C-alpha positions in Angstrom: -0.1 0.1 -0.1 1.1 3.2 -1.0 0.4 6.7 0.4 0.8 9.9 -1.2 3.6 12.1 -0.1 2.5 15.0 1.9 2.8 18.3 0.0 4.0 21.0 2.4 2.0 24.4 2.0 4.1 27.0 0.6 4.0 30.5 2.3 3.0 31.8 -1.0 -0.7 29.8 -0.5 -1.1 32.0 2.7 -0.1 35.5 0.8 -2.4 34.4 -1.9 -5.3 33.4 0.4 -4.7 37.0 2.2 -4.6 39.0 -0.9 -8.0 37.3 -2.2 -9.6 38.1 1.0 -8.1 41.7 1.3 -9.4 42.1 -2.5 -12.9 40.9 -1.7 -13.1 43.1 1.4 -11.9 46.0 -0.4 -14.5 45.8 -3.3 -17.5 45.3 -0.8 -16.1 48.2 1.2 -15.6 50.3 -2.0 -19.6 50.0 -3.0 -20.6 52.5 -0.1 -17.0 54.5 -0.8 -15.9 55.8 -4.1 -15.7 52.8 -6.6 -13.5 54.1 -9.4 -10.8 55.0 -6.7 -10.9 51.9 -5.0 -11.7 49.0 -7.0 -9.3 49.1 -9.7 -6.5 48.5 -6.8 -8.5 45.6 -5.6 -8.9 44.0 -9.2 -5.0 44.2 -9.2 -4.8 42.7 -5.8 -7.0 39.9 -6.6 -5.3 39.1 -10.2 -1.8 39.3 -8.3 -3.6 36.4 -5.9 -4.9 34.5 -8.8 -1.2 34.7 -10.4 0.1 33.2 -7.4 -2.4 30.3 -7.4 -1.7 27.5 -5.0 -4.4 26.2 -2.5 -6.4 29.2 -2.9 -6.7 29.4 -6.5 -10.5 29.3 -6.3 -10.9 31.9 -3.7 -8.5 34.1 -6.0 -11.0 33.3 -9.0 -14.0 34.4 -7.1 -12.2 37.7 -5.9 -11.4 38.8 -9.3 -15.2 38.2 -10.2 -16.4 40.0 -7.1 -14.2 42.7 -7.8 -15.4 43.1 -11.3 -19.0 42.7 -10.3 -18.2 45.4 -7.5 -17.0 47.7 -10.0 -19.8 47.6 -12.5 -22.4 47.8 -9.5 -20.6 50.7 -7.5 -20.4 52.8 -10.6 -23.9 52.2 -11.5 -25.3 53.3 -8.2 -22.8 56.2 -7.6 -24.2 57.5 -10.7 -27.8 56.9 -9.9 -27.5 58.5 -6.5 -25.5 61.2 -7.7 -22.2 60.3 -5.3 -18.8 61.1 -6.6 -17.3 58.2 -8.4 -13.6 59.4 -8.2 
């Protein structure tokens, strides 16, 4: 009987997870604040987390999607309610 070798988690996996979570949090926070000023940075952070990949690859993919959706929704609501977008 052979057992699979245990693969150790890389420190980059933890960094990718933290970056993805930060991108999701920042995107949701920017819905109430200025979306065009904040969300492009969260999209960049989410893309960096996706490039690192690793164990949190699915979370990073969700972060990219959520950031993009928050950009569209936040900009829409800022224009509708006459809030500043920049």
